[in-house]
C-alpha beads as a LAMMPS data file, in Angstrom:
LAMMPS data file: protein, C-alpha beads

219 atoms
218 bonds

1 atom types
1 bond types

-500.0 500.0 xlo xhi
-500.0 500.0 ylo yhi
-500.0 500.0 zlo zhi

Masses

1 110.0

Atoms # bond

1 1 1 -0.228 0.007 0.170
2 1 1 3.012 2.310 -0.440
3 1 1 3.450 2.456 3.437
4 1 1 7.320 2.192 2.894
5 1 1 7.599 5.127 0.638
6 1 1 8.549 7.505 3.184
7 1 1 11.661 9.507 4.186
8 1 1 12.046 7.188 7.200
9 1 1 12.701 4.186 4.951
10 1 1 16.566 3.120 4.298
11 1 1 17.025 0.647 1.391
12 1 1 20.198 -1.225 2.080
13 1 1 22.125 -2.593 -1.074
14 1 1 19.271 -2.216 -3.501
15 1 1 21.335 -4.292 -6.146
16 1 1 18.159 -5.235 -8.221
17 1 1 16.530 -1.739 -8.330
18 1 1 16.257 0.200 -11.566
19 1 1 15.565 3.703 -12.287
20 1 1 11.808 3.182 -11.878
21 1 1 12.372 2.209 -8.137
22 1 1 15.082 5.125 -7.743
23 1 1 12.594 7.594 -8.922
24 1 1 10.025 6.459 -6.496
25 1 1 12.809 6.354 -3.653
26 1 1 13.983 9.959 -4.798
27 1 1 10.262 11.294 -4.694
28 1 1 9.819 10.215 -1.245
29 1 1 12.953 11.217 -0.090
30 1 1 14.294 7.754 0.893
31 1 1 17.705 6.793 1.688
32 1 1 20.191 4.257 0.177
33 1 1 23.137 2.286 1.817
34 1 1 25.741 1.100 -0.568
35 1 1 28.056 -1.789 0.014
36 1 1 30.036 -2.273 -3.155
37 1 1 32.535 -4.683 -2.042
38 1 1 30.050 -7.300 -0.654
39 1 1 27.983 -6.732 -3.973
40 1 1 30.906 -7.683 -6.026
41 1 1 31.749 -10.673 -3.717
42 1 1 28.458 -12.066 -3.777
43 1 1 27.014 -11.059 -7.182
44 1 1 29.779 -9.896 -9.176
45 1 1 28.180 -6.467 -9.787
46 1 1 26.977 -3.472 -7.591
47 1 1 24.023 -1.174 -7.013
48 1 1 23.470 0.965 -9.911
49 1 1 24.727 4.330 -7.924
50 1 1 24.585 6.065 -11.511
51 1 1 20.935 5.460 -11.816
52 1 1 20.104 6.419 -8.115
53 1 1 21.913 9.822 -8.429
54 1 1 20.287 10.453 -11.992
55 1 1 16.959 9.738 -10.506
56 1 1 17.463 12.328 -7.789
57 1 1 18.126 10.046 -4.529
58 1 1 19.956 12.580 -2.418
59 1 1 21.187 10.614 0.545
60 1 1 23.511 7.760 -0.321
61 1 1 25.658 6.184 2.562
62 1 1 28.629 3.875 2.267
63 1 1 29.222 0.938 4.631
64 1 1 30.688 -2.444 4.675
65 1 1 28.637 -5.288 4.566
66 1 1 30.381 -8.120 6.593
67 1 1 34.348 -8.986 6.781
68 1 1 33.747 -12.412 5.346
69 1 1 32.723 -11.094 2.127
70 1 1 32.883 -7.333 2.226
71 1 1 35.281 -4.696 3.363
72 1 1 37.257 -5.574 6.439
73 1 1 36.930 -2.017 7.673
74 1 1 35.404 1.307 6.456
75 1 1 38.790 2.552 4.924
76 1 1 38.703 -0.717 2.670
77 1 1 35.239 0.144 1.601
78 1 1 35.972 3.590 0.675
79 1 1 38.820 2.451 -1.712
80 1 1 36.446 -0.156 -3.173
81 1 1 33.758 2.435 -3.702
82 1 1 36.456 4.822 -5.501
83 1 1 37.752 1.901 -7.711
84 1 1 34.000 0.682 -8.756
85 1 1 32.800 4.388 -9.678
86 1 1 35.742 5.094 -11.639
87 1 1 35.586 1.995 -13.480
88 1 1 31.804 2.014 -14.210
89 1 1 30.720 5.578 -14.075
90 1 1 34.164 7.640 -14.871
91 1 1 33.703 11.272 -13.282
92 1 1 30.256 10.672 -11.796
93 1 1 31.078 10.195 -8.091
94 1 1 33.752 12.698 -6.881
95 1 1 36.156 12.148 -4.069
96 1 1 34.184 14.463 -1.797
97 1 1 30.873 12.884 -2.497
98 1 1 32.394 9.320 -1.439
99 1 1 33.784 10.861 1.813
100 1 1 30.187 12.267 2.446
101 1 1 28.964 8.953 2.210
102 1 1 30.517 7.929 5.303
103 1 1 30.227 11.157 7.291
104 1 1 27.118 13.550 6.588
105 1 1 25.160 10.979 4.472
106 1 1 25.658 8.147 7.176
107 1 1 24.336 10.402 9.705
108 1 1 21.360 11.328 7.738
109 1 1 20.656 7.720 7.108
110 1 1 20.734 7.070 10.850
111 1 1 18.634 10.028 11.661
112 1 1 21.192 11.829 13.821
113 1 1 22.515 14.366 11.485
114 1 1 21.686 17.130 14.079
115 1 1 24.349 15.507 16.381
116 1 1 26.816 13.821 14.031
117 1 1 28.151 13.793 10.504
118 1 1 29.703 17.334 9.993
119 1 1 32.095 19.723 11.881
120 1 1 29.642 22.299 13.483
121 1 1 29.207 24.073 16.539
122 1 1 26.622 22.185 18.924
123 1 1 27.406 18.721 17.399
124 1 1 29.344 15.865 19.057
125 1 1 33.061 16.279 18.237
126 1 1 33.473 12.806 16.666
127 1 1 36.577 13.423 14.680
128 1 1 39.165 11.137 12.802
129 1 1 42.602 12.584 12.008
130 1 1 44.550 11.178 9.008
131 1 1 48.245 11.334 8.318
132 1 1 48.306 12.548 4.675
133 1 1 48.555 15.380 2.118
134 1 1 46.477 18.331 3.494
135 1 1 46.327 19.973 0.069
136 1 1 44.252 16.936 -1.182
137 1 1 42.160 15.893 1.830
138 1 1 39.223 13.723 0.164
139 1 1 41.693 11.649 -1.875
140 1 1 43.858 11.455 1.112
141 1 1 41.089 9.944 3.252
142 1 1 39.910 7.563 0.629
143 1 1 43.596 6.267 0.294
144 1 1 44.215 6.020 3.897
145 1 1 45.302 2.741 5.593
146 1 1 44.599 1.740 9.183
147 1 1 48.408 2.763 9.945
148 1 1 47.600 6.198 8.777
149 1 1 44.816 7.052 11.453
150 1 1 46.678 9.682 13.781
151 1 1 43.846 10.275 16.180
152 1 1 40.170 9.298 16.770
153 1 1 37.956 11.372 19.203
154 1 1 34.569 10.434 20.179
155 1 1 32.612 13.319 21.667
156 1 1 35.855 15.282 21.985
157 1 1 37.456 12.335 23.932
158 1 1 40.971 11.078 22.458
159 1 1 40.130 7.211 22.377
160 1 1 42.631 6.088 19.581
161 1 1 45.664 7.227 17.957
162 1 1 49.339 7.324 17.460
163 1 1 51.471 6.357 20.457
164 1 1 53.134 9.763 20.671
165 1 1 49.726 11.203 21.319
166 1 1 48.703 8.752 24.196
167 1 1 48.910 11.671 26.730
168 1 1 45.745 13.231 25.341
169 1 1 43.656 10.099 26.032
170 1 1 41.974 9.223 29.224
171 1 1 44.116 8.099 32.290
172 1 1 45.159 4.477 32.592
173 1 1 44.026 1.827 32.848
174 1 1 41.570 2.737 30.380
175 1 1 44.191 3.103 27.584
176 1 1 46.717 0.440 26.227
177 1 1 49.398 0.137 23.699
178 1 1 48.630 -1.715 20.722
179 1 1 50.317 -2.484 17.072
180 1 1 48.378 -1.653 13.980
181 1 1 50.212 -2.810 10.763
182 1 1 53.486 -2.446 12.488
183 1 1 52.634 1.288 13.883
184 1 1 52.472 1.776 17.685
185 1 1 48.875 3.028 18.612
186 1 1 47.118 3.636 21.951
187 1 1 43.533 2.378 22.367
188 1 1 41.139 3.316 25.263
189 1 1 38.490 0.926 25.656
190 1 1 37.716 0.476 29.434
191 1 1 35.304 2.974 31.304
192 1 1 35.231 3.533 34.871
193 1 1 31.637 2.061 34.958
194 1 1 31.245 -1.648 35.552
195 1 1 27.795 -1.725 34.012
196 1 1 27.376 -4.305 31.329
197 1 1 31.374 -5.043 31.495
198 1 1 32.219 -1.326 30.530
199 1 1 35.206 -1.751 32.698
200 1 1 36.714 -4.431 30.397
201 1 1 40.121 -3.469 28.649
202 1 1 40.890 -4.318 25.099
203 1 1 43.269 -6.950 26.358
204 1 1 40.687 -8.418 28.347
205 1 1 38.170 -8.690 25.524
206 1 1 40.759 -10.029 23.211
207 1 1 41.745 -12.797 25.669
208 1 1 38.265 -13.591 26.358
209 1 1 37.354 -14.155 22.718
210 1 1 40.493 -15.865 21.888
211 1 1 39.764 -18.418 24.899
212 1 1 36.213 -18.944 24.131
213 1 1 36.779 -19.388 20.400
214 1 1 39.364 -22.028 21.255
215 1 1 36.984 -23.724 23.529
216 1 1 34.154 -23.756 20.802
217 1 1 36.639 -25.044 18.106
218 1 1 37.683 -27.925 20.561
219 1 1 34.361 -28.776 21.579

Bonds

1 1 1 2
2 1 2 3
3 1 3 4
4 1 4 5
5 1 5 6
6 1 6 7
7 1 7 8
8 1 8 9
9 1 9 10
10 1 10 11
11 1 11 12
12 1 12 13
13 1 13 14
14 1 14 15
15 1 15 16
16 1 16 17
17 1 17 18
18 1 18 19
19 1 19 20
20 1 20 21
21 1 21 22
22 1 22 23
23 1 23 24
24 1 24 25
25 1 25 26
26 1 26 27
27 1 27 28
28 1 28 29
29 1 29 30
30 1 30 31
31 1 31 32
32 1 32 33
33 1 33 34
34 1 34 35
35 1 35 36
36 1 36 37
37 1 37 38
38 1 38 39
39 1 39 40
40 1 40 41
41 1 41 42
42 1 42 43
43 1 43 44
44 1 44 45
45 1 45 46
46 1 46 47
47 1 47 48
48 1 48 49
49 1 49 50
50 1 50 51
51 1 51 52
52 1 52 53
53 1 53 54
54 1 54 55
55 1 55 56
56 1 56 57
57 1 57 58
58 1 58 59
59 1 59 60
60 1 60 61
61 1 61 62
62 1 62 63
63 1 63 64
64 1 64 65
65 1 65 66
66 1 66 67
67 1 67 68
68 1 68 69
69 1 69 70
70 1 70 71
71 1 71 72
72 1 72 73
73 1 73 74
74 1 74 75
75 1 75 76
76 1 76 77
77 1 77 78
78 1 78 79
79 1 79 80
80 1 80 81
81 1 81 82
82 1 82 83
83 1 83 84
84 1 84 85
85 1 85 86
86 1 86 87
87 1 87 88
88 1 88 89
89 1 89 90
90 1 90 91
91 1 91 92
92 1 92 93
93 1 93 94
94 1 94 95
95 1 95 96
96 1 96 97
97 1 97 98
98 1 98 99
99 1 99 100
100 1 100 101
101 1 101 102
102 1 102 103
103 1 103 104
104 1 104 105
105 1 105 106
106 1 106 107
107 1 107 108
108 1 108 109
109 1 109 110
110 1 110 111
111 1 111 112
112 1 112 113
113 1 113 114
114 1 114 115
115 1 115 116
116 1 116 117
117 1 117 118
118 1 118 119
119 1 119 120
120 1 120 121
121 1 121 122
122 1 122 123
123 1 123 124
124 1 124 125
125 1 125 126
126 1 126 127
127 1 127 128
128 1 128 129
129 1 129 130
130 1 130 131
131 1 131 132
132 1 132 133
133 1 133 134
134 1 134 135
135 1 135 136
136 1 136 137
137 1 137 138
138 1 138 139
139 1 139 140
140 1 140 141
141 1 141 142
142 1 142 143
143 1 143 144
144 1 144 145
145 1 145 146
146 1 146 147
147 1 147 148
148 1 148 149
149 1 149 150
150 1 150 151
151 1 151 152
152 1 152 153
153 1 153 154
154 1 154 155
155 1 155 156
156 1 156 157
157 1 157 158
158 1 158 159
159 1 159 160
160 1 160 161
161 1 161 162
162 1 162 163
163 1 163 164
164 1 164 165
165 1 165 166
166 1 166 167
167 1 167 168
168 1 168 169
169 1 169 170
170 1 170 171
171 1 171 172
172 1 172 173
173 1 173 174
174 1 174 175
175 1 175 176
176 1 176 177
177 1 177 178
178 1 178 179
179 1 179 180
180 1 180 181
181 1 181 182
182 1 182 183
183 1 183 184
184 1 184 185
185 1 185 186
186 1 186 187
187 1 187 188
188 1 188 189
189 1 189 190
190 1 190 191
191 1 191 192
192 1 192 193
193 1 193 194
194 1 194 195
195 1 195 196
196 1 196 197
197 1 197 198
198 1 198 199
199 1 199 200
200 1 200 201
201 1 201 202
202 1 202 203
203 1 203 204
204 1 204 205
205 1 205 206
206 1 206 207
207 1 207 208
208 1 208 209
209 1 209 210
210 1 210 211
211 1 211 212
212 1 212 213
213 1 213 214
214 1 214 215
215 1 215 216
216 1 216 217
217 1 217 218
218 1 218 219
């Protein structure tokens, strides 16, 4: 009865959709989530982002589907989106638009753009700092690897970053030293609250998962 044709509806994947469906989506201001790496793994093709854009779908977010057949992280999915868009629709999806797919458009999909997704006064300071060429920021973000992530702040709190920046993070024992792709990093997982095991450190979580997965394999 058309009850899903509303601006609150989000279509994930949409690999089978054509211009007809995208036109209906655009008219209702519906939103789309694109997972190109998973699409290629499962179907050897991907969502027709070119048709979605041509039909007027305004909000298109980008996200990994699952690690077994999709991007292993969001940086991986960004590179895949760039490769696919350049190969299939050269010049259509600019680097800035791809970055917006994981920032402002992602926040709009979740209905939290009033709090997240852009650097504005009054919003949460959720910020990722990447080591790259500042004169070419969007391409630099898309090309970034895990080792290039210098600092991550959530609501203004530094919870991950290069080991040299550890002093800006919360006090120990919340922060731990780890190695990411051969680069020293700090990671702050544990909270002071014991509610719902929020006081668990990354080391504790890792050891628990390792032990229980081993027990499962041997059962």
